[in-house]
TORPAMAR-281541 format. One record per residue (C-alpha): residue in three letters; x, y, z. Coordinates in steps of 0.02 Angstrom, whole numbers, padded with zeros to 5 digits, always signed. Example, Ala and Ser with C-alpha at 12.3 -4.5 7.8 and 13.67 -1.06 7.14 Angstrom:
ALA+00615-00225+00390;SER+00684-00053+00357;
This chain:
UNK+00103-01694+05670;UNK+00003-01849+05712;UNK+00162-01954+05720;UNK+00244-01827+05835;UNK+00088-01815+05943;UNK+00089-02003+05972;UNK+00260-01985+06055;UNK+00214-01833+06159;UNK+00145-01822+06334;UNK-00023-01751+06279;UNK-00046-01869+06129;UNK-00141-01728+06041;UNK-00084-01644+05879;UNK-00170-01483+05935;UNK-00031-01464+06066;UNK+00094-01423+05928;UNK+00125-01254+05848;UNK+00179-01229+05669;UNK+00345-01144+05639;UNK+00249-00990+05579;UNK+00177-00973+05754;UNK+00344-00981+05847;UNK+00481-00854+05873;UNK+00639-00861+05976;UNK+00765-00726+06015;UNK+00930-00711+06105;UNK+00980-00558+06205;UNK+01163-00520+06174;UNK+01252-00357+06217;UNK+01084-00271+06247;UNK+01020-00319+06075;UNK+00887-00445+06024;UNK+00948-00569+05895;UNK+00826-00687+05809;UNK+00862-00873+05825;UNK+00753-00920+05678;UNK+00848-00978+05526;UNK+00756-00980+05359;UNK+00831-01148+05309;UNK+00827-01241+05475;UNK+00696-01159+05585;UNK+00745-01112+05762;UNK+00929-01133+05808;UNK+00908-01245+05961;UNK+01095-01254+05993;UNK+01090-01080+06071;UNK+00948-01131+06186;UNK+01036-01291+06238;UNK+01191-01188+06283;UNK+01085-01086+06404;UNK+01006-01243+06475;UNK+01178-01322+06503;UNK+01241-01165+06588;UNK+01092-01161+06707;UNK+01115-01345+06746;UNK+01299-01319+06784;UNK+01261-01174+06902;UNK+01128-01278+06990;UNK+01253-01417+07025;UNK+01383-01292+07088;UNK+01257-01219+07210;UNK+01198-01392+07263;UNK+01377-01451+07298;UNK+01413-01296+07403;UNK+01255-01324+07505;UNK+01303-01506+07536;UNK+01476-01452+07593;UNK+01403-01324+07714;UNK+01284-01454+07789;UNK+01423-01583+07807;UNK+01537-01457+07893;UNK+01397-01386+08002;
């Protein structure tokens, strides 16, 4: 963790959690589904899909606001 800490903002290995201290879940069809895989740890691809979706919606809203201000 020291190597990772050197690249982080805090530069402190105490800022990191071990995989045993972390859980992640996805809510799908009103059910919680764990994102932790025994072989690979947390499946980050699911989280990045959500992040991409939020980013896309932000840009759509931003473009609509710009259009309204330009027309106004």
